[in-house]
C-alpha positions in Angstrom: -24.5 64.1 -49.8 -23.5 60.9 -48.2 -27.3 60.4 -47.8 -27.4 60.9 -51.7 -24.8 58.8 -52.7 -26.2 55.9 -50.2 -29.3 56.3 -51.6 -28.0 55.8 -55.5 -25.9 52.9 -54.4 -28.8 50.7 -52.6 -31.0 51.9 -55.8 -29.1 50.7 -57.5 -28.9 47.3 -56.2 -32.4 46.8 -56.3 -32.3 47.8 -59.4 -29.9 45.2 -60.6 -31.6 42.5 -58.7 -28.9 42.3 -56.1 -30.8 43.2 -53.0 -34.7 43.1 -52.2 -37.0 45.9 -52.2 -37.2 45.4 -48.2 -33.3 45.6 -48.3 -33.2 49.2 -50.0 -33.4 51.1 -46.6 -31.4 48.6 -44.6 -28.6 48.7 -47.2 -28.9 52.6 -47.7 -28.4 52.9 -43.8 -25.3 50.4 -44.0 -23.5 52.2 -46.6 -24.3 55.9 -44.8 -22.2 54.8 -41.9 -19.8 53.2 -44.3 -19.3 56.2 -46.1 -19.6 58.7 -43.3 -16.8 56.8 -41.4 -14.3 56.7 -44.0 -15.2 60.4 -44.6 -14.5 60.8 -40.8 -11.0 59.0 -41.1 -10.1 60.5 -44.5 -10.2 63.7 -42.8 -8.5 63.4 -39.8 -5.6 61.4 -41.2 -5.7 63.8 -44.2 -5.1 66.6 -41.4 -2.6 64.6 -39.7 -0.6 64.2 -42.5 -0.6 68.0 -43.4 0.0 69.3 -40.2 3.2 66.4 -40.0 1.2 64.7 -37.4 0.6 61.3 -39.1 1.0 58.9 -36.2 -1.0 61.1 -33.9 -4.0 61.1 -36.2 -3.7 57.8 -36.6 -4.0 57.3 -32.6 -6.5 59.5 -31.7 -9.0 58.1 -34.2 -8.3 54.3 -33.2 -8.7 55.7 -28.9 -11.9 57.7 -30.7 -13.7 54.7 -32.1 -12.8 52.4 -28.9 -14.0 55.0 -26.7 -17.0 55.8 -28.4 -18.0 52.4 -29.4 -18.7 51.8 -25.8 -19.8 55.3 -24.4 -21.6 56.4 -26.8 -21.2 60.5 -27.7 -22.8 64.0 -29.4 -24.9 63.0 -32.4 -25.2 65.9 -34.9 -28.5 66.4 -37.3 -26.0 66.4 -40.3 -23.1 64.5 -41.8 -21.4 67.7 -42.6 -21.8 69.2 -38.8 -20.9 65.6 -37.8 -17.3 65.6 -39.4 -17.0 69.3 -38.8 -17.0 68.3 -35.3 -14.7 65.4 -35.3 -12.0 67.5 -37.0 -12.6 70.4 -34.6 -12.0 67.7 -31.8 -8.7 66.2 -33.1 -7.2 70.0 -33.6 -8.2 70.9 -30.3 -6.5 67.4 -29.1 -3.5 67.9 -31.5 -3.3 71.3 -30.0 -3.3 70.4 -26.7 -0.4 68.0 -27.5 1.1 70.5 -29.3 1.1 72.8 -26.2 1.5 70.1 -23.4 4.4 67.6 -24.1 7.2 69.9 -23.2 5.8 70.4 -19.8 3.5 67.5 -19.2 3.4 66.7 -15.0 1.4 64.7 -13.1 -0.7 67.1 -12.1 -1.9 67.6 -15.6 -2.6 64.4 -16.3 -4.7 64.0 -12.9 -6.8 66.9 -13.7 -7.5 65.8 -17.4 -8.4 62.4 -15.7 -10.1 63.2 -13.8 -12.4 65.8 -15.9 -12.8 62.7 -18.4 -13.6 60.2 -15.5 -17.0 62.8 -13.9 -17.8 63.2 -17.6 -17.8 58.9 -18.4 -19.7 58.6 -14.7 -22.3 61.1 -15.1 -23.2 60.2 -18.8 -21.8 57.1 -20.0 -23.0 55.3 -22.3 -25.2 57.9 -24.5 -27.9 56.4 -26.2 -28.7 57.0 -29.6 -31.7 56.5 -30.9 -31.2 54.4 -34.2 -29.5 52.1 -31.7 -31.4 51.5 -29.0 -29.4 49.2 -25.9 -31.5 46.7 -23.2 -30.4 47.0 -20.1 -27.9 44.3 -20.0 -26.1 46.1 -22.5 -26.3 49.7 -21.3 -24.7 48.0 -17.6 -21.8 46.4 -19.3 -21.1 49.2 -21.5 -21.0 51.6 -18.2 -18.5 48.9 -17.1 -16.1 48.6 -19.9 -16.6 52.3 -20.2 -15.3 53.3 -16.5 -13.0 50.2 -17.0 -11.4 51.9 -19.5 -11.2 55.4 -17.8 -9.2 53.4 -15.1 -7.1 52.1 -17.5 -5.9 55.5 -19.2 -5.4 57.3 -15.9 -3.3 54.1 -14.3 -1.0 53.6 -17.4 -0.3 57.6 -18.1 0.3 57.8 -14.7 2.9 55.3 -13.5 5.3 57.3 -15.0 8.9 55.5 -14.6 7.3 52.5 -13.1 8.3 53.2 -9.6 11.0 51.2 -8.4 11.5 48.9 -11.6 13.6 52.2 -12.8 16.7 53.2 -11.5 18.7 56.0 -12.3 22.6 56.5 -11.1 25.4 58.4 -12.2 23.1 61.5 -13.0 25.2 64.6 -13.8 25.3 66.6 -16.9 28.3 64.1 -18.5 26.3 60.6 -17.7 22.7 59.5 -17.5 22.6 55.2 -16.3 19.4 54.2 -16.4 18.5 50.2 -15.1 15.8 48.2 -14.9 12.5 48.1 -17.1 9.9 50.7 -17.4 8.4 53.4 -19.2 9.6 57.2 -19.5 6.9 59.4 -19.9 6.6 63.2 -20.2 7.1 65.7 -17.0 7.1 62.4 -14.5 9.7 62.7 -11.7 12.2 59.9 -12.0 14.2 58.7 -9.2 15.1 62.2 -8.0 13.0 65.1 -8.4 14.3 65.8 -12.2 11.8 65.0 -14.7 11.6 64.2 -18.3 11.0 66.0 -21.2 10.3 64.8 -24.9 11.4 66.9 -27.5 12.3 66.1 -31.6 11.6 62.0 -30.6 14.2 61.9 -28.1 13.6 61.7 -24.1 15.9 64.2 -21.8 16.3 64.2 -18.1 15.8 68.2 -17.2 16.1 70.4 -14.2 15.3 73.9 -13.1 18.2 76.7 -12.6 18.8 77.7 -9.7 16.9 74.7 -7.6 19.7 74.2 -5.4 17.6 72.1 -3.1 16.0 70.0 -5.9 12.7 70.3 -4.8 10.9 71.7 -8.3 10.5 75.1 -6.6 13.0 77.6 -6.6 12.3 80.0 -3.3 14.5 81.5 -0.4 15.4 77.9 0.6 17.8 77.5 -2.0 19.2 81.2 -1.7 20.0 79.7 1.9 21.7 76.8 0.7 23.7 78.6 -1.5 25.1 80.7 0.6 25.5 78.2 3.4 27.9 76.8 0.6 29.8 80.1 -0.3 30.5 80.3 3.6 32.2 77.1 3.5 34.2 77.4 0.5 38.0 78.9 -0.1 37.2 82.0 -2.6 33.0 82.1 -2.0 32.8 80.3 -5.2 32.2 76.8 -6.9 32.8 75.8 -10.2 29.7 73.5 -11.0 32.4 71.0 -12.2 33.9 70.8 -8.7 34.5 67.5 -7.4 33.2 68.2 -3.7 29.8 69.8 -5.5 28.1 66.4 -4.2 29.1 67.6 -0.2 27.6 70.9 -0.6 24.1 70.2 -2.7 24.0 66.6 -2.2 20.1 66.0 -3.4 20.9 68.1 -6.9 21.5 65.7 -9.1 22.9 67.7 -11.9 26.1 69.8 -11.0 24.5 73.4 -12.8 21.4 72.7 -11.0 21.8 75.6 -8.3 23.6 77.8 -11.0 20.8 80.7 -11.3 22.4 82.3 -14.4 24.1 79.0 -15.6 27.6 81.2 -15.2 29.4 78.0 -14.7 29.8 79.0 -11.0 27.6 78.9 -7.6 28.3 82.0 -5.3 26.5 84.8 -4.0 24.9 86.0 -7.5 22.7 82.9 -7.5 21.5 83.8 -4.2 20.3 87.0 -5.1 19.1 86.2 -7.8 16.7 83.4 -6.3 15.9 85.9 -3.9 14.8 88.5 -6.3 12.7 86.0 -8.2 11.4 84.5 -5.1 10.0 88.3 -4.1 8.8 88.7 -7.3 6.7 85.3 -7.5 5.4 86.1 -4.1 4.3 89.9 -4.9 2.4 88.8 -8.2 -0.8 87.2 -8.6 0.4 85.5 -11.8 3.0 83.6 -9.7 6.0 81.8 -11.5 4.8 83.0 -14.5 5.1 86.6 -13.9 9.4 86.4 -14.2 10.9 85.1 -17.2 14.6 85.9 -15.9 17.5 83.3 -15.9 16.3 81.4 -12.9 13.6 78.4 -12.4 14.2 78.1 -16.1 13.7 74.2 -17.4 17.6 73.0 -18.6 17.7 70.3 -21.2 19.9 67.4 -19.4 21.1 64.8 -21.6 19.3 62.6 -24.0 18.2 59.3 -22.3 16.4 57.5 -25.5 
């Protein structure tokens, strides 16, 4: 259909003596590119609009065009296959974004970026038969492709910009942020808490049962709670107790060691943590094997 329309437009211009006969194939190819690009943009934007991710669709297509301009890429045999492939790529990227946006971490970022970098190093730029490159152009496009990959890696991996962002007075009631920088999903910020993005806002989050705040729930957390139980009269502590920081100096949230989120830190939490740790260590599925009350992400205060 796209080739047919381009052919009709080019010959219409020729019959109206707007272009010469030798310019017909050139104009036909040009209109093919214009129409094909317009259809591609329309499909992605329409899909984003229908699914409620219009901004993401615009960003995807912008980055797709910029990256592909220098890296080249796969060219389908027909315009139909091309547009179906483009749409599928967008849907895969969008699905990945939806699944990972609330659990994104630096490890996932590094893995994705390394995969992207390997592909760039092995294949970029990919030359098309209709657009051959000189040696100089090929070298320039390869350098730019690698530079973009490195830029994406550094920009996405810097998280809270290190020392530029300082979080102080962190508890379940107050979060104060000073300095400048960007907060990215899953990045460690200051202490071992991390940020999650939900419903248009950033939240500072933590794992329940993580008494030592090392982003793991294991026997060391149970030991920490048991030490506290032996030191506190009555063998339990309210999560709002002013002495909390004395016994759990590394935990930024008062409720973090409270494995069952009962409002009290006691031997019950230590027992749950030990049970959880035993199940995790015995299971080939690891942490995913247990869905009980410990090691669940708890959304803290909204920070932006």
